[in-house]
C-alpha positions in Angstrom: 133.9 103.7 95.9 135.8 100.8 94.6 136.2 99.6 98.4 132.3 100.2 98.7 132.0 97.8 96.3 134.7 95.2 97.1 133.3 95.5 100.5 129.9 94.7 99.1 131.3 91.9 96.8 132.5 90.2 99.6 129.4 89.9 101.7 127.7 89.2 98.7 129.7 85.9 98.1 129.8 85.1 101.8 125.6 85.2 101.1 126.3 82.4 98.3 128.1 79.7 100.0 125.9 80.1 103.1 122.6 80.2 101.5 122.9 78.4 98.0 122.0 81.6 96.7 123.0 82.8 92.8 125.1 85.8 92.5 122.1 88.5 91.9 119.8 86.9 94.7 122.9 87.1 97.1 123.4 90.9 95.9 120.0 91.6 96.2 119.5 89.9 99.7 122.6 92.1 100.8 120.9 94.9 100.2 117.5 94.3 101.4 119.3 93.2 104.9 121.1 96.6 104.9 118.0 98.8 104.4 116.2 96.7 107.1 119.2 97.1 109.6 119.0 101.0 109.0 115.2 101.2 109.2 114.9 99.3 112.3 117.4 100.6 114.2 117.0 104.3 112.6 120.7 105.0 112.9 120.1 107.6 109.4 116.8 109.5 109.5 114.3 106.6 107.5 113.9 108.9 104.1 117.5 108.7 104.0 118.0 104.6 104.8 115.6 104.4 101.6 117.5 105.9 99.3 120.1 102.9 99.9 118.6 100.7 96.9 119.2 103.7 94.6 122.7 103.3 94.5 123.7 99.9 95.4 121.0 98.1 93.1 123.1 100.0 90.2 126.5 99.2 91.4 125.8 95.6 92.0 124.3 95.0 88.5 120.8 94.4 90.1 118.3 97.1 88.4 119.3 100.0 86.2 119.7 103.7 87.4 116.5 104.6 85.6 114.7 101.5 87.0 115.0 102.2 90.6 114.3 106.2 90.2 111.0 105.0 88.7 110.0 103.0 91.5 110.4 105.9 93.9 107.5 107.7 92.3 103.9 105.7 91.6 100.2 106.0 91.7 100.0 106.4 95.7 102.4 109.5 95.7 100.0 111.7 93.5 97.2 110.1 95.4 98.9 111.4 98.8 99.7 114.9 97.5 95.7 115.6 96.3 94.8 114.7 100.0 97.2 116.7 101.7 95.9 119.7 99.9 92.5 119.0 101.4 94.3 118.8 105.1 95.8 121.4 104.5 93.0 123.6 103.8 91.2 121.3 106.6 93.5 123.0 109.1 94.4 126.4 107.6 90.5 127.4 107.9 90.3 125.6 111.4 87.4 122.8 109.8 89.1 120.4 112.2 88.5 122.6 115.6 85.0 123.0 114.8 84.5 119.4 113.8 86.0 118.4 117.4 84.1 120.9 119.2 80.8 119.8 117.8 81.3 116.3 118.8 82.6 117.1 122.2 79.2 119.4 122.7 76.8 116.2 121.8 78.7 113.9 123.9 78.9 116.0 127.3 81.1 116.6 129.9 80.6 113.4 131.4 83.8 111.0 131.6 83.0 108.2 130.0 81.2 110.2 127.1 84.0 112.7 127.4 86.2 110.0 126.1 84.1 108.7 123.8 83.4 112.1 122.1 87.1 112.6 121.6 87.4 109.3 120.0 84.6 109.2 118.0 86.1 113.1 116.4 89.7 111.8 116.3 88.5 108.6 114.4 86.6 110.8 111.5 89.5 113.1 111.6 91.8 110.2 111.3 90.3 108.8 107.8 91.2 112.0 106.2 94.4 113.4 108.0 97.4 111.7 108.8 97.3 110.3 112.3 100.1 112.2 113.7 98.2 115.6 112.4 95.0 114.8 114.0 96.7 113.7 117.3 98.6 117.1 117.2 95.3 118.8 116.2 92.5 117.3 119.0 95.6 117.2 121.9 95.4 121.0 122.7 91.5 120.9 122.6 91.5 117.7 125.2 93.9 119.5 127.2 92.2 122.9 127.6 89.1 120.9 128.6 91.2 118.8 131.0 92.8 122.0 132.8 89.0 123.4 133.2 88.1 119.9 135.1 91.7 120.3 137.5 90.8 123.8 137.8 86.9 123.4 138.9 87.8 120.4 141.4 90.3 122.8 143.2 87.5 125.4 143.5 85.5 122.5 145.1 87.9 121.5 147.3 88.8 124.5 148.3 85.2 125.6 149.1 84.4 122.6 150.7 88.1 122.6 152.9 86.4 126.0 154.1 83.5 124.7 155.1 84.7 121.8 156.9 86.7 124.1 159.6 83.5 126.3 160.3 80.9 123.4 160.6 81.1 123.6 164.4 77.2 125.2 165.5 79.4 127.9 167.5 80.4 129.0 164.0 77.5 128.5 161.9 76.7 132.0 161.7 80.6 132.5 160.3 79.7 129.7 158.0 77.0 131.1 156.5 78.3 134.5 156.0 81.6 132.7 154.3 79.9 130.8 152.1 76.7 132.4 150.7 78.4 133.0 147.8 78.8 129.7 146.9 75.7 127.9 147.9 75.4 126.5 144.2 78.3 124.8 144.2 78.2 122.7 147.6 74.5 122.6 147.1 75.3 119.2 145.1 76.4 116.2 146.6 79.7 114.9 145.5 81.4 111.4 145.8 83.9 111.4 148.5 87.5 111.4 146.5 90.7 110.3 147.1 93.3 113.0 147.4 96.5 112.7 145.2 100.0 113.2 146.7 100.6 116.5 147.9 103.1 117.6 145.2 100.3 116.3 142.4 98.9 118.7 140.2 96.1 116.4 140.1 93.2 117.5 142.7 92.2 113.9 143.4 93.2 110.3 142.1 90.4 110.3 139.7 91.5 113.4 138.4 94.4 112.0 137.2 92.8 108.6 136.0 90.3 110.7 134.0 93.5 112.7 132.2 95.5 109.1 131.3 92.1 107.6 130.2 91.4 111.0 127.9 94.5 111.2 126.6 95.2 107.8 125.3 92.2 107.2 124.0 93.0 110.0 121.6 96.6 108.2 120.5 94.3 105.3 120.1 91.5 106.4 118.0 93.9 108.1 115.8 95.2 104.7 115.0 91.9 103.0 114.2 90.6 106.2 112.1 93.7 105.7 110.0 92.7 101.6 109.2 89.4 103.0 107.9 90.7 104.7 104.5 93.7 103.9 102.0 95.1 107.3 103.1 94.3 107.5 106.5 97.7 106.2 106.8 101.3 105.8 105.1 101.2 102.1 105.5 97.7 101.7 103.6 99.5 103.3 100.6 102.8 101.2 101.0 100.8 97.9 100.9 98.0 99.1 98.2 101.0 100.4 95.4 103.1 97.2 96.4 100.4 95.3 96.0 98.9 96.7 92.3 103.0 97.1 91.7 103.0 93.0 92.4 99.8 92.0 91.6 98.8 94.1 88.6 95.6 92.1 87.3 94.3 91.7 90.7 91.9 94.9 90.6 90.7 94.4 93.6 91.9 97.1 96.1 90.6 100.5 96.0 88.9 103.1 98.0 85.7 101.2 98.3 86.5 97.7 98.8 89.0 98.7 101.6 86.6 100.9 103.4 83.4 98.1 103.3 86.3 96.0 104.9 88.0 98.2 107.5 85.1 100.7 108.6 83.2 97.5 110.8 86.9 96.8 112.2 87.3 100.5 113.1 83.7 100.5 114.6 84.4 97.3 116.7 87.8 98.5 118.0 86.5 101.8 118.9 83.5 100.5 121.0 86.0 97.8 122.8 89.0 100.1 123.0 86.8 102.5 125.0 85.2 99.7 127.4 88.8 99.0 127.8 89.9 102.2 128.8 87.3 103.1 131.0 87.5 99.8 132.9 91.1 100.2 133.0 91.1 103.9 134.2 87.7 104.6 135.6 86.1 101.5 136.6 82.9 99.4 135.6 80.8 102.2 137.2 79.3 103.2 133.4 75.8 104.6 134.6 77.3 107.1 136.7 80.3 108.3 133.7 78.4 108.1 130.6 74.5 109.2 131.5 73.2 112.1 129.9 71.1 113.1 132.3 71.0 116.9 133.1 69.7 115.7 136.9 72.8 114.0 137.1 75.7 116.2 135.6 77.7 117.6 138.9 78.8 121.7 139.1 82.4 120.6 137.4 80.9 118.9 134.4 78.5 121.8 133.5 81.8 124.2 133.8 83.5 122.2 131.2 80.8 122.1 129.0 80.4 125.7 128.8 83.9 126.2 128.4 83.6 123.9 125.8 80.9 125.5 124.7 82.6 129.4 125.0 85.8 128.0 122.6 83.2 126.9 119.5 81.7 130.5 120.0 85.1 131.8 119.7 85.3 130.2 116.1 82.1 132.5 115.0 79.7 131.7 112.3 80.8 128.8 109.5 82.8 130.8 107.3 83.2 130.7 103.4 86.3 129.1 103.4 85.2 126.4 105.7 82.1 125.7 103.9 84.1 125.4 100.5 86.4 122.8 102.2 83.7 120.9 103.6 82.3 120.7 99.7 85.4 119.4 98.5 85.8 116.9 101.1 82.7 115.1 100.6 82.6 115.4 97.0 86.3 113.5 96.7 84.7 111.0 99.4 81.7 110.4 96.8 84.1 110.2 93.6 86.2 108.0 95.1 83.1 105.5 95.9 81.6 105.9 92.4 84.7 105.5 90.7 84.6 101.4 90.4 82.3 100.4 92.9 81.9 97.0 91.5 77.9 96.2 91.8 77.4 98.9 89.9 79.0 100.6 86.8 81.1 103.5 87.9 81.6 107.0 86.8 84.8 105.6 84.8 82.5 103.9 82.0 81.6 107.0 80.7 85.0 107.5 79.2 86.1 105.3 75.9 89.4 104.6 77.4 89.8 102.0 80.4 92.2 101.8 83.6 93.4 105.5 82.7 91.5 106.8 85.5 92.6 105.9 89.3 91.9 107.5 92.7 94.8 109.6 92.5 93.3 111.1 89.6 90.1 112.5 91.8 92.7 113.2 94.9 94.8 115.5 92.7 92.3 117.6 90.6 90.3 118.6 93.7 93.8 119.5 95.1 94.8 121.7 92.4 91.5 123.3 92.4 92.0 124.7 95.6 94.7 126.3 94.6 92.7 128.5 92.0 89.4 128.9 94.3 89.5 132.5 95.8 88.8 132.0 99.5 86.7 135.0 99.5 83.1 134.7 98.8 82.5 135.9 95.4 80.9 139.1 94.9 81.0 140.0 98.7 82.6 143.4 99.5 82.7 142.7 103.2 86.0 141.9 105.1 86.9 138.1 105.6 86.7 136.8 108.6 89.7 134.9 109.9 89.8 131.2 110.8 90.1 131.6 114.3 87.3 133.7 114.7 86.7 137.3 116.3 88.6 139.5 114.5 87.9 140.5 111.1 90.2 142.3 108.6 90.5 143.1 105.4 92.3 141.0 103.0 95.4 142.5 101.3 94.5 139.8 98.1 91.1 139.5 97.2 92.1 136.9 94.9 94.2 134.8 97.8 93.1 130.9 97.0 92.3 128.6 99.7 95.6 127.0 100.0 99.0 128.5 99.1 102.1 125.9 98.0 103.5 126.9 101.8 100.8 125.4 103.5 100.6 122.2 101.1 104.9 121.8 101.7 104.1 122.3 105.7 102.0 119.2 105.5 103.2 117.2 102.6 105.5 114.3 104.2 108.4 113.9 101.8 109.9 111.9 103.8 107.0 109.0 103.8 107.2 109.3 100.1 110.5 108.7 99.8 110.2 105.9 102.3 107.7 104.5 100.3 109.4 104.2 96.9 112.2 103.0 98.8 109.9 99.9 99.9 108.7 99.7 95.7 112.7 99.6 94.5 113.1 96.5 97.4 110.3 95.1 96.1 110.9 95.7 92.5 114.7 94.2 93.1 113.6 90.9 94.8 111.2 90.4 91.7 114.2 90.6 89.2 116.9 89.0 90.5 114.8 86.0 91.9 115.0 86.6 95.9 111.2 86.5 96.3 111.2 83.0 94.5 113.9 81.8 96.7 112.4 83.2 100.0 109.3 81.6 99.3 110.9 78.2 98.9 112.5 78.4 102.2 108.6 78.9 103.7 107.2 75.4 102.4 107.2 74.0 105.8 104.5 75.8 107.1 102.4 74.5 104.1 100.9 72.0 106.4 99.2 75.4 108.7 95.4 76.6 108.1 95.2 79.7 106.4 94.3 81.5 109.3 96.9 80.1 111.8 99.6 81.1 109.0 97.7 84.8 108.8 97.4 84.6 113.0 101.2 84.0 113.4 102.3 87.0 110.6 100.0 89.3 112.6 101.3 88.5 115.9 105.0 89.2 114.5 104.0 92.4 112.9 102.1 93.7 115.8 105.4 92.8 118.0 108.3 94.1 115.8 106.6 97.4 114.8 106.5 98.2 118.8 110.4 99.2 118.5 110.5 99.8 114.6 108.7 102.1 112.4 105.3 101.2 111.0 106.3 102.0 107.6 109.6 100.3 107.7 108.5 97.0 109.4 105.6 96.8 106.6 108.0 97.6 104.1 110.3 94.4 105.1 107.3 91.7 105.7 105.3 92.4 102.9 107.5 91.0 100.1 107.9 87.8 102.2 104.5 87.4 103.0 103.8 87.7 99.4 106.2 85.0 98.5 104.6 82.9 101.5 101.4 82.8 100.1 102.4 82.0 97.0 104.1 79.1 98.1 101.1 78.0 99.9 98.7 78.6 97.4 96.6 80.9 100.0 95.1 84.4 98.4 97.3 87.0 99.3 95.1 88.8 100.7 94.4 86.7 103.3 98.0 87.5 105.1 98.9 90.8 103.4 95.6 93.1 104.7 95.7 91.6 108.1 99.3 92.4 108.3 99.0 95.8 107.1 96.4 96.4 109.4 98.2 95.1 112.5 101.5 96.6 111.9 99.6 100.0 112.6 99.1 98.5 116.4 102.3 100.0 117.9 100.7 101.5 120.9 102.6 100.3 123.8 105.5 102.6 123.8 106.3 106.1 123.2 108.7 105.3 120.2 105.9 102.7 118.9 104.7 105.6 116.7 104.4 109.7 116.9 100.6 109.8 118.2 102.1 108.4 121.2 105.1 110.5 121.5 102.5 113.5 121.0 100.1 112.2 124.0 103.0 111.3 126.4 104.6 114.5 125.7 101.9 116.2 127.8 102.6 114.5 130.8 99.9 112.7 132.1 100.5 109.1 131.2 104.1 107.3 132.3 105.3 104.1 130.0 103.3 101.4 132.6 100.9 103.0 132.0 100.7 103.2 128.2 102.1 99.2 128.1 99.5 98.0 130.3 96.8 99.9 128.1 98.6 99.1 124.9 98.5 95.5 125.3 95.0 95.5 125.4 94.1 97.8 122.5 96.8 95.6 120.7 95.2 92.1 121.5 91.7 93.7 120.7 93.1 94.6 117.1 94.6 91.7 116.6 91.6 89.6 117.4 89.0 92.1 115.6 91.2 91.9 112.0 91.3 88.2 112.8 87.4 88.3 112.8 87.1 90.5 109.7 89.4 88.2 107.3 87.7 85.2 108.5 84.0 86.3 108.4 83.1 89.6 105.6 86.5 89.4 103.8 86.3 86.1 103.0 82.8 86.9 100.4 84.4 90.5 99.6 88.1 89.6 98.3 87.1 85.5 97.4 89.8 84.6 99.9 89.0 80.9 99.7 90.4 80.4 96.4 93.6 81.0 94.8 93.2 83.7 92.5 94.3 83.7 88.8 96.4 87.2 89.5 97.9 85.1 92.1 98.6 82.0 90.0 99.9 84.5 87.3 102.2 85.9 89.3 103.6 83.0 90.8 103.7 80.8 87.5 105.7 83.9 85.8 107.9 84.8 88.9 109.1 81.3 88.8 110.4 80.8 85.5 
């Protein structure tokens, strides 16, 4: 331990001499650099690297051990725990599968509409579940549909090839006898298809393109859906807690304001991403691939729709646990929206003491109730239907709750919780040591740039870095820097922090960019070159749409034209 402390002191002294830092600032900078290197290189697990401030800050005398420990559990931790309880219930009772299949049934089996249908249901699920969980849930459903498309194409090619062999007039009787069972299959004209290579598992090149398009659309839709809510992705939670911790008097970021700002972004990105993927993999003939007319449907499309319908029938009628989960889902959303809507008094105004109740209060309350409410309908003697549909069996425990602690533990991302806590600890150290003020002074040469240019540079920087580093780690490193930059340039911190938080999710060009990319890549339909080409367009779309939002409807929503009082107070306090 003495050798470790001596090594750290030497490194800190070198920082003091080279950067003109005070000893406390140098120690904090050293801890920040070490943690950032571990996060970016992933030499150790992200959660383990997040524990570095927990022992280095007390050793260097930057923060007490009790003060560091307090940073590892915040209000957003409780918010996440309540949401995970609801997510566990959704997954346990297959409500996600029912929603996905129903949306795809509405969209139909035309390639363009099929992709759009899967994207819509993935966006909706990703608003409430983690991006990784949503992708892992939806991809098996999409894969079943793709396999049905491929098998149907093989069947039709076999029939048409056989018809070609017996197409001479001398074999007309044989042709009639051989193909009579398949008259329906060959009576519908099919466009000429380009065969894939002999060893390919895809009947035609077009089938391969459909598989690529649908697979990539799911990971991109999961990313887009995660932008919409504060709980949609871990980076949103990191931003919310760090912002509220740094600017406690702001009171501008909650579930409602974030949703109002991000929902239009998600809708625009969804449509533009769908158009981009359609153009890249399916071409520009939207009329052929997106028609809802039954007359334009081929046999393979009708068989695919039948397959989707059969999968939905297997779920059986909607069960009592699914109804309870749906009610809790709607109730949680309504309570979040109506807590402090801003334009009218929220339900928190009914209580005498103000500021005690947050979104986490609602989340934990409803999550706790899921451990109490029985999964069997009250006063019902009939056996409970299993979530997978089909067979029924008598439950040995009639009072079994909606979810168990094991269900919760299977989904709870403890690594993300510790990672977020490590970010809070780093931010607290930067504040106490004065390092954040020093960083702000070094960024003063950028004061001549307009706010939109500063924001654009921040968005491009984080979206590039996050392609090679994890999203939470990238944001945790950049948030204190961007906050100090905004305070130095007298820009509303939200003008840079919100766009950077959204753009850090756009690590979509490589399988290592985020877990949903890796899940989709593992199915084998896409290559890295496909992900780079498609992801570059999605990344560019995302940055442009976020910039459009922050310079239009974001201005009146967050009053971005003024340097706010809560930032002035923070700036003055930090400089003393």
